[in-house]
C-alpha positions in Angstrom: -23.2 14.6 -11.4 -20.6 13.7 -8.9 -20.6 11.9 -5.7 -19.8 14.7 -3.2 -21.8 14.6 0.0 -21.5 10.9 0.8 -17.7 10.7 1.3 -17.9 14.0 3.2 -20.5 12.7 5.6 -18.3 9.6 6.3 -15.3 11.8 6.9 -17.2 14.1 9.3 -17.9 10.9 11.4 -14.2 10.1 11.9 -12.3 13.5 11.5 -12.7 17.2 11.3 -13.4 18.2 7.7 -11.6 21.3 6.4 -12.5 22.1 2.8 -10.1 23.6 0.2 -11.0 26.6 -1.8 -12.0 24.6 -4.9 -14.3 21.8 -4.2 -17.0 19.6 -5.7 -17.9 20.6 -9.2 -15.2 23.4 -9.1 -12.5 21.1 -7.8 -9.2 21.0 -9.6 -8.0 17.7 -10.9 -5.1 16.0 -9.1 -3.4 15.6 -12.5 -3.4 11.7 -12.7 -6.7 11.2 -14.5 -7.2 10.3 -18.1 -3.8 8.8 -18.5 -2.0 12.1 -18.0 0.3 10.7 -15.3 1.4 7.9 -17.8 1.7 10.2 -20.8 3.0 13.3 -19.2 4.3 12.5 -15.7 6.0 15.9 -15.1 2.9 17.8 -16.0 0.8 15.4 -13.7 3.2 16.1 -10.9 3.0 19.9 -11.3 -0.7 19.8 -11.3 -0.7 17.7 -8.1 1.8 20.1 -6.5 -0.7 22.9 -7.0 -3.5 20.9 -5.5 -1.2 20.0 -2.4 -0.4 23.7 -2.0 -4.1 24.5 -1.9 -4.5 21.8 0.8 -1.6 23.1 2.8 -3.3 26.5 2.9 -6.2 25.1 4.9 -3.8 24.2 7.7 -5.1 20.6 7.7 -2.8 17.7 8.8 -4.2 15.2 6.2 -5.2 15.3 2.6 -8.0 12.7 2.1 -9.1 11.0 -1.1 -10.8 7.8 -2.0 -9.4 7.6 -5.5 -6.2 5.5 -5.9 -5.0 7.7 -8.8 -5.4 10.8 -6.7 -3.8 9.1 -3.8 -0.7 8.1 -5.7 -0.3 11.4 -7.6 -0.9 13.6 -4.6 1.4 11.6 -2.5 4.1 12.0 -5.0 3.5 15.8 -4.9 3.6 15.8 -1.1 7.0 14.2 -1.3 8.3 16.4 -4.1 7.2 19.5 -2.1 8.6 18.1 1.2 5.2 18.9 2.6 4.2 18.1 6.2 0.7 17.2 5.1 -0.1 13.4 5.0 -1.9 11.6 2.3 -4.7 9.4 3.6 -7.3 7.2 2.0 -10.8 7.6 3.3 -11.3 3.8 3.8 -8.1 3.8 5.9 -9.4 6.5 8.2 -12.6 4.6 8.6 -10.8 1.5 9.4 -8.7 3.3 12.0 -11.8 4.7 13.6 -13.4 1.3 13.8 -10.4 -0.3 15.6 
């Protein structure tokens, strides 16, 4: 059982939430988990590129995560794709809203 609603509720308080096609239990991995990025960095990046492409399809400006592994791998994929989407950590968004 995952932690799905709590981060979304926080995000809704500081930004507009636009969901990707695959979310929650059906979400695709970013490619960095389980040591994949360390053992197979090219594969991890390709998986992350796929996830970034799905995020781009939403038309959102930001891709938000609270996981440092997701953040790093997705940010690498954003750079590799020359994407205009920006990788943002949820805690940073909350801090910005509090300032």
